[in-house]
N, C-alpha and C positions, 0 to 999 in steps of 0.2 A: 672229952671234947672231940677226939678223933672219931669215936663211934657215932657221935651226933652228925658229924660232917658226912660220913659214909651213908648214914640213914637219909640225910637230906638229898644226896646225889641220887640214891636209889628211888626215892620218892618222886624226884624230878623226872627220872626215866619212866616211872609208872604213869605219871600225869601225861607226859608227851604221848606215850603209847595209847593211853585211853582216849586221848583227843583225836588221834589219827586212826583209831579203830573204826572200820566200816561195819555198820549193822547189817545183818543179813536180812533181805527182803522176805517178808512172810508170803508163803505160797497161797494164792487165792484158789478157791474152788473153781473147777472147770466152768460151771455155769456163771459164776461171777465174772470170769474173764470174758466169756462170750457176750454177756450183757454190756460190759464196759466197752467192748469192741463196737457193738452196735451203737451205743450212745455216742461214741467218738465219731462214728461215721455220720450219724444224724446231724451232729453239730457242724461237720464240714459241708454236708449237703445244704444246710441252711445258710452257712456263710458264703458258699459259692453260688447260691441262688439258682439251683437247678430247677427246671420246670418239673411239675408233678410226674409226667410220663418218664422223663429221663431219670428222675430220682428213683422210680420203681425199677428201672433197669439196673441202677447201681445196687440197690438193695438185693435184687434178684441174683445177680452173678456173685456177689460177695457172700451172700448167705449159702448158696449152693456149694461154693468152694469150701467154706467153713464146715458145712455138714459132711461133705465127702471125706474130709479128714477126721472129723470127730466121731463118726459113726463106727470106726474101727474099735472104739473103746467098748462096744457091746456088739458081739458078732451076730445078734438076731436082726440088726437093722440092715436093710438093703440099701444099695446105691439108688439114689434118685435120678441122677443125671444119666444113668444108663437106660432109664425109661423115658427120657425126654428126647426132644428133637435136636440132633446135630452135635452131641457132646462126645460120643464114643465111649469106649471102655475106660473106666477110671483106673489109676495105678493102685497097686496093693503094697502094703508094708512087707518087708522081708520076714519070713518065718523064723522064729527063734530070737529075733532082735527086739530090743527094748525101745519103746517109743513113749513120748508124752503127747497124746493126741490133742489136747487142748492147745498146746504150743504149736503143733502142726496145723491145727485149724486156724490159729491166729495168723500164722505165716501165710496160709492159703488165702485167707480173707484179705490181708493187706497187700499180697502180691497182685490180687485183682484190683483192689481199691486204688492202688498207685496209678494204674493205667486208665481208670475211668472217672477220676475226680481231678480237681485242680490243685487244691491246697495240700500238696504232698508233704511239704516241710512240717505242717501241723500234725499230720498223721505219723510221720517218722518220730517226732518228739514224744508222742504218746507211746508208740511201738517200742522205742528204746527202753522205756521204763518197764514195759511188760517183759521184754526179752531179758532185762537185767534180773527181774524176779526169777525167771526160770534158770538163768545161769547160776544164781545163788543156790538153787535147790536141786539141780540135776548134775549128774556127771557129764563130763565134756562129750563123750561119745553119744549118749542119749540125746543131749541138747542138739548136737550137730545133725544127727540122724533125723530127729523130728523136724527140724527146720528145713532140711533138704526135701523131706517127704511133703511137707506142706507147700513148699515152692513148686514142686512137681505137679501137684493137684491144681494150684492156682494157675499155672501156665496152660494146663489142659483147658480149664474153664475160660481163660482168656482167649484161647484159640477159637472157641466157639463165638465169643463176642465179636470177633472180626468178620464173621460171616452172617450176622443177623440183619444186615441191611442198614444198621445204624450209621456206620461211616458214610454210606452212600447218600444218606438223607441230610447230611450236614451241608450247608452252603446252598440249599435250595432257594429259589426265589421266594419272595414274601407272598403270603396269602392275604389278599385284601377283600375277598368275597365279591359281592356285587349288589346292586341296588334293586334287584328284582323283588317282587312281592314275596314276603315271608323268607327272604334269603338273608344270610348273615353278612354283616359288614362291621368294621370296627366300631366299638361302642364308647360312650363317654365314661369317665371324664378325660381319658388319655388316648383313646382311638388307636390302640396298638394293633399291629397286624396279627393274624391268626397263628397261634402257637402250635408247633409240631403237626402241621397239616398232613405229613407223610407217615405219621405214627401207625396208621393202620396197615402199612406195608412192612413193619418190623416183624421178623420171624419170631413166632410165639414159642414158649417153652412146651406147652402141652396141647393146645388147640390144634386141630387139623388145619383150619383156615381162620383168618381174622373175622370172617363173616359167619362163622359157625353158629353163633348165638344171636344173630341179628333180630331185633324186634320189628313189628310192623311199622310202616312209615308214620310220621307224626300227622296231625290234622292238617289237611291242605289249606292253602290260602282261600280266604272268603271274606266278603264284606257283609255278609248276612249276619245280623245281630244275634240270630239264634244258632249260628254255626258253632262247632266246637272250637274253631280257630279263634273267633272273636271272644267267645266265652272264657277261653284260657287266659288271655292277657288281661281281660277286664277283671277276672277273678284275682289275678296276681296284684293288680293295682289296688283293688278294694281291700284285699287282705293286708297288703303291706302298709296301708294307711291306718289300720286298726289293730296292730299287733299288740298282744298282751306282753307283760314284763317277761314271763317265762319264754314266750315265743322269740323275743328279741335275744334273750340269753342263749337259747338253743342255737339260733342262727349264728351268733358270734362265737360260740364254743366250737362249732364245727366249721367255721370259716376256712381255716387251714390254707389261706392264700399265701404262698411263700414270698410274695413281693407286692405288698399293698402300697400304692403311692398316695400320700397324704398331701392335701392342698391347704395352704393358709395364705390367702392373698396372692401375692406373686411368688411365694416360696413353695417349693416342693421337696418332700423327703419320703423315703421309703422305710417301711417296717418289714423286717424279715421274720418269717415264722415257719413253723413246721409245715411240711407238705401233707396232703391227705394220706398218702401212703405211709409217711413217717408217723402220722398219728396212730395208724394201726399196727405199725411196728412197736410203737410205745405200749399199745394195749397187749400185744403179744408178750412184751417184757413183763407187764403186770401179771398176766396169767401164769407165766412160768414161775415167777417169784412166789406168787400166792400158793402154788401147788408144790413148791420146793423141787421143781423139775431138775433132774441131773443134767450133766453137760450134753449128753446125746439127745435127750428129750428136748432140751432147749435149742440145740442146733436144728433139730428136725422142725420144731415149731416156727423158727425164723425162716427156714427154707420153704416150707409149705405156704406160709403166709405170703412170702415174697413172690413165689410162683403165681399165686392167685392175683396178687396186686399187678404184677407185670402183664399177665395175659388179659386181665380185666381192662387195663388201660388200652391195650391194643384193640380189643373188640369194641370198646366204647368209642375210640377215636375213629375207627373205621366207619362207624355209624355217623359220628359228628360231621365228618367231611363228605360223606356220601350225600347227606341231605342238606348240609350247610344251612341249618335252620336258624332263623333270627331269634335273638334274645328278647325277653320281655321288654327291656328298656327301649329297644328299637320300635316295637309296635305301639307301645304306650306313648312314647314321644310323638310318634306320627299321628296317632288316632285319638288320644285322649288328652294328654298333658305334656307339652313340650318341655317343661321344666323338671319333670319328675326324675328322680334317681332312686334306685333300690337301696335297701338298708345296707346290703353288702356291695362291695365293688365288683362289678361284672368282670369275670375272667375273660381274657382275650382269645376266645375260640367259640365255635358254634354251640348251639344250645342242646340239641337232641342227640343222644340221651345225656342224662346228668352223670358226669364222671364220678363225683364223690359218692353218689348213690350206688353206682355200679361197683366200684372197687370196695366200698364198705360192705356191701352184701357179700361179695366174694370172700373177703377176709373173715367176716363174721361166720360164714358157713364153714369155712376150714377150721377156725378156732372152736366152733361148736362141736365138730367131729373130734377134735383133739382133747377138749377139756370138759365137754358136757353141755347139755341143753340149758340148764338153769344155773349158770355160772355167774354169781354176783361179783361185781368189782367196782372199785372206785377209780374212775378214769382220771388220773393225774398226769397224763401224757403231755398236756399243754401248760402245766402249772408254771414251768420255767419261762415260758414265752408270753403267755397272756394272763397268767394268774388266775385261771379258772379250772374247776374240776366239777365232775358230775358223777352220780352213782347210777349204775345200771344192774338190773336183775338178770341180764343175759347179753351175749354178744349180739344176737339177732335184734333185740330191742334197741340196742345202741345203733345198729345199722339202720333200723327203721326211723329212728330220731334223725339220723344223718340225712336220710332222704327228705324228710319234712323240713329240715333246716335250710335247704336250698330253696324251697318254696317260700318259707318265712323270710328268707333273705332277699327275695325278689329277683333272683338271678335265674330261676328255672320255673317252668310250668309244672303243676302237680303231676300231670301225665308223664312228663319226661323223667321226673324223679322216680316214679313208680315203675316205669318201664326199665329204667337203668338198674333198679334194685332187682327186678326179675332177671334181667340179663346176667348180673353178677352172680346171683344164686345158681342159675343154670350152669354157668361156667364152673363154679367151684364144685358143684356136685359131679360134674364131668371129671375134673382133676382128681377128686377124692376116689372116684370109681376106677380111674385109670391106673393109679399108682399102687403097687404092692410094697408096703412100707416095711414089713418085717417077714422073717422066714416062717 
């Protein structure tokens, strides 16, 4: 009986110990951590409703910070920020010391993200789980050294972000355009003021100037029925009334309007979705996962795609507000049908050139250089948000479909979509030729 009592007491201690034992977090691969970081950032960008240009800035600075830490895992990879404008020389790890570069990349990434997003508490909740994983798998000195190194890189990148003219463009007066012929002014149904009309003055990462890849001017105003000006809005009107089922699907798939206001009688509500840049960040994720890219290659892909997106928005916006060109809905309502609305909700900024066409061509060109010309993929980037997916045989074909989607959606003229695509491709080729990526 005494033996049984002792055994019962020992069993109780073992039970309590097993209940209080904390399981060790499994260490994820470097690439998995970087993908999760990007996904968390995208969710915050959607939640905080950043405009597409501002979202590209967030992706750009965070991805560069992440890459500059992660690249030290493979000595053949060069610094990117050292080849861009205004960053300066990046810090280096101490020789002979042990680091976990994915942890450093994560710290660099979120050091930047904390300062250029709003929902910091959401980010910190996610971060704490990531840091706990590394604490469970690294010795204390390696953990502390890696975190400190990542923070150092993040702060260097943040220093540049304070001099890119973004802070100076906040609080600018509203841009309402004017009612001159072919000139942009707020569009139905909500007549919002022009978004980010100073974005063309933001300091680019790689371009010499924001006007470096400017296209020729759009067709001038004319009332001649045979003029290019009249033909382009008449074409949009006729096409939009006779869309095929696939054309409608294409337009909706690439809509990527981060804040669509829905109207139901006197009620109004908004749907939040991924931004155009976020869509291509998602495609970058898909390409990296399909090729089993390691941590350094993954960080590089995010950085290069983000550079292209950021600079593409700048050069496109410079053109948009230079010409302040009227949207199709304005001309169609005035000249053909005052009740007409396009399939997609018209974004609140001038028409020429098409932004999504520009940034998509830029991102697709970079991804083609990284992963190959005939890279087939299933685009599931928007599945979580709109429940749609499409298959593409290459990045360039996806970008070409994006350009057509704006025309099908009735929010851009075909010429503006094609000119934007050409602008984005020229920019991306310039970026690719400018950067020396490996030793």
